[in-house]
N, C-alpha and C positions, 0 to 999 in steps of 0.2 A: 767402601762403608756409604750406608744410606744417611743422606745430609737431611730428610724431612722425616718428622715420624710417621708410622701408618696411622691410616685412619681408619675408625670402625666404619665397618658396613655390616648388615644385618647377619652374614655369612663370611667364615673367612675361605680364601680361595684353597682349593685341595692342597697338600702338600707331598711331593712326588713321594711314592714309597721308595726309591731309591736312594734316599736321604736317609733313612731309617738309620741303616749302621754307622753316618758320620753323625747323626744325632745322637746315637748312644754313646759315642767317641768323645764326642760336646758334653755329656750329661757326666760321665767319668773322669774326664778332668776339671767340670766344676766342682763334683763332690769332692776331687783328690785335693784342688786347693783349698776348700774349706776347711781342711784337715791338718793344714798348715797356719802355724801363727803368723799373722802379716801379710797372707796372699788371700784376698778377695777373690770368693767365688765369681762374684758381678764382674772383675776384672777380665776373668776368664770369657763370660757370655760374651762381654764385648768385642774381644780378640776373636774369638770366634763367630761373629758376626749375627748373635740370634738373641741380642739382650732386649731391644726394642720389642720382638716377637713375644718375649717369654713374661715381660713387666705386662703386654697388654692383653695377653693372656690368664696372667695371674689375676689382675683386676677384673676381668668378666668372672672368674669364676668365684672373687667374691662378693661380685653385684649380683651373682645366681643365688648366692646362699643368702643374702641379705631380699633381695626379692622373693624370697621362699617363708621367709618369717616376717618381714614386714608388709607386704604385697606393694602397689596392688597389683593383681592378674599374678597371684602366688606361682602358680604350676606354668602357664603359660609363659609369662616373665622369665621367670627362673631359666627355661628352655630358650628361652630365646639368649639369653647371655652366655648360655654353654653351648650354644649352634657356634657365636663368634668366636669361641675360645680353639685354638691351635691346637687340636690335642694330637696331631701327628708327628709335632714338634714336642709339648708338653710330654707326653706320655713316655716317649724312649730317652728326654732328659731327664726326666724322672729314675727311671728304671737304670740309667748308667749313672744316677747320681747315688742311688742307693749301692749298686754293686760297687762301688770305689770306698765306700764310709764302711761298709758289711765284709769289705775282702781286704784292706789296705790299712788299717785304723791302727792297728798293732804295729805292721811295717813303718809305718809312717810317723807313727811316735818314738819308735826307735831310730830309723834314722834322723828325724830333728835332734834328738836329746844326744843319740851318739855320735853324731858328724856335724857338730851345728854351725862351725865354718863352711864345710861342704854346703849344706842343706841352703843356709842364707845367703850362699853365693850364687846357687842357681835360682833362687826365686829372688833375688835383687835383678840378676839381669831380665827375669822375664818381666817383673812389673814397671822397671826401668823402661825397657823398649816398648811396655803397655801404654803408656803415658801419650805416646802418637794416635792412640786409635781413636779415644773421645774428642780430641783436638782436629782430629781427620775427619770427623761425623760434623763439627760445626757446622750451621748453615750461616747463609749469608748474614752478613751484622748490619742492623739498622743501625739510625741514630741515635735510639734510645741505649744502644749496647757500645759505648764509648769504650775505647780500648786501654786508657788509663784505669775505668774502674773496672774492666775485666780482669787486667795484670794484678789489681788490687784484692779482686774475691780469691784467684789464683792462689795469692799468698798468704791470704788467712784460713784459707780450707789448709792449704799445705801445713801451716803453723797449729793447723788445729790438728790434724793429725800427726804432727812430730810431738804433739805437747802428750797426747793422747797415749802415741805406742811406749811412752817415757813411762807411763804408769804401769806398764804388765809387770807379770812378776811374783804375783802375790802368793803367799802360803796355799799350798793346796791342800782342799776340804776335802776330806774322806768321805764325810756321810753328811753333805747338806740338806737342809730340810727340803723335803719336796714342796714346800710352797717359794721356797728360793731358786729351785730347779728351773718351775714353772714361768718365773718373772726373769732371770737370766734370761732362759731360753727365748722368751718373747723379744726381749732386747736384740739378742744374738743374731737370730734370724734378718734382722734388718739389716746387718751388714752383710748379709746374704747379696743382699740384690743392689747395693751400694759400692760401686768400683772405688778401691782405696783404703775401704773399712773392711777388715777382719773379723770375722764372728771369732773365729777361735783365737782371734788375740784378747779379743775381750773377756774369753772365758780365762785365757791364761790370767787376766788382771784381775778376774776376783776368784783365780785360786779352782775353776772348774775344768780347765784343761783335761788335765791327765784324768783326773775323774771321769768325765765324760765320755774319753774314750776307750777308759775302762771296760766302761758299762758298755758300750757296742760290742768290742771285743768278747766282752762274758755274754754279752747278749741278757744283760738284764732289762729285760721290756717291762718293766715297774718303773725303772730310772727312764728308761727312753718312752714308755709312754705318755708322761706327765711332764718330759722333754718335747715331744713332738704337742701336742696341746697348745703349751708355751706358744710355740713356733708358729701355729695355726694362728692364733690371737694375735701374735705380732705382725703376721705378714697380711692378714687380714686388714689390720688399722693401719700398716704401712703404707703397702703397695698404691693404693688410689690416689694417695699425696704422691708419690715419688713418680706417678702418670702423670697425675696432671701437671707437673713441675716439666715434667719432657716433653709435652706435647704443647703447652703454655709458653714456658720459658727456657725454650730447649738450649740457647745460646748459655745463657746464665747457669742451667743447669750441669753441660755440660764445660765447661771451664770450672765449677766447682768440682766434678768427678776429677777430673785431670790432676786440680790440687790436691785432692786427698789422696791419689796413687803416688804424687812425688812424695808428698811427706810422710805417707807411711813406708817409705824406702829408709826412713829411722831404725825402724825393726830389722833390715834387711840387711842390713852392713854387716859382713861377716864377721869382720873383729871387733870384738864387744869383751870389755873386763866384764867379771862375775857381778851380780849384782850385792847389794849387801845384805850379810846374816842378820837379823835380829835377835832378840832374847828369845826367840823360841825356837833358834834353830836355823829357821826355815829364808829363804834370798825374798825380798823385799823388793820392789822395782825392777827396774829395766837396767840393764849393765850399761857402763858407759863405753863412748864410743871411742875405739884405739886407730891408732896408723897399721897398716900391714903387717904383721908379725907371722911367723910360722905357725900352719901351713899359709906360705899366697900364692903358689899355682895353681893349686886346685879349685881354691874360690875361685880366681879368674878365670880359668876355664870354664867351669860350670856359669860362671854369669855370663859369658861368652854364648854358651851354648843354649843359656835362656833364652836369652833375645834373640839368637839368630830364630829358634822355633817361634816364638812371637812376628818374627817381621816374615817368614815364609808362611804363617797364617795370615797375616796382612794380605800379602803378595796374591796368595790363594784366593783367599774371602773378593778381593776386588776384582781378579778375573773372572772369576765366577758371578759379579755382581755386573759387572760389565756384558758379559756373556748374554745374562737374561734380561738388560736393558735392551740390548742390541734386537734379541728375539720379539721383545715384547712391540719396537719400533717398528719392526718387518710385520709383524701381525697388525698393528693399526695400520699399515700402511695399504696393506693387502686387504681389509676390510673396507 
């Protein structure tokens, strides 16, 4: 994992076309993660080694749109920002995400609702192992980053995520007002880019998770269009804020991300009691955490599988990064 944030240049080094299939798979995994309450697409982007590049590219697209509207040098300024965007990464990832959303939304909802213990077990292992990723990316600590304050930041972020996930389980809203869809989407999309914060879990909390997945599965393009507009607004507002913190306060940002991921495990503990049923006959809030009860073996095995997948991805990414660094060193030496 890279320990330093990428630097802005006038143009982005051309990405190898050989990586296109891998980037499509990365996008598919990120899109799949966003369909699962409790799992963040940002976590998958971190694990697969493209998180910084995606955030920077998204920030350049947002800056291009802003420059085109407000200037100065509207056209030339916008084109300059777009040239800084790593399109050979962004486009395959977006295509992979779209493929995941439109092909497995119904299957994923059925799996999560029909086999909750197994689903939570798989993703518990995946997210638990993924906490190592932002910690491995920490830059060298300075005197302005005391260990005790870092631990405190981790604990506070974990507690916040634990509390937020305990709010999930609001009644399903069958026909939400379109203005509500717009603003809910603008908030949920922010969770897409923050590891440890699940956009699907936010939708579940406000009662729009099943509604949104049904809209995807049934191709309700009116609902999806409003949702997309809200998501674009939320991303435009939030992505530059996140980029600023990653570039200027990277150590603290990664510590907080790791804490959010740790706290989000509350949502993925396989064994939970049913949420309370209100007067409207719907479940409200999250279920209580239980000691392991039947089924036990299935969730444990799937948790191990999820953790193993993450460990393999970390090892592969580290070897690829090491090979690239050695190649860069060779090139610079020969020059």
